[in-house]
C-alpha angles and dihedrals in degrees: 000000000000118000091230119035116243116247088241091059093048090050091051090056090049090049091053092049094048093047092049091048091055094039096247101148095174094058092041091053093046091052092047090052088053091052093048092048089053092049092049090049092049090050093047093246097116 
């Protein structure tokens, strides 16, 4: 994992939180998939 999170990753977390707060499950799921893809890539699982 990177020592300092990329701005893109931080934005994805903010997107999840905002989508959950407004009840938008589609956007929340899309943002979570983005986060998980990044984690898998960082761990060499992608």
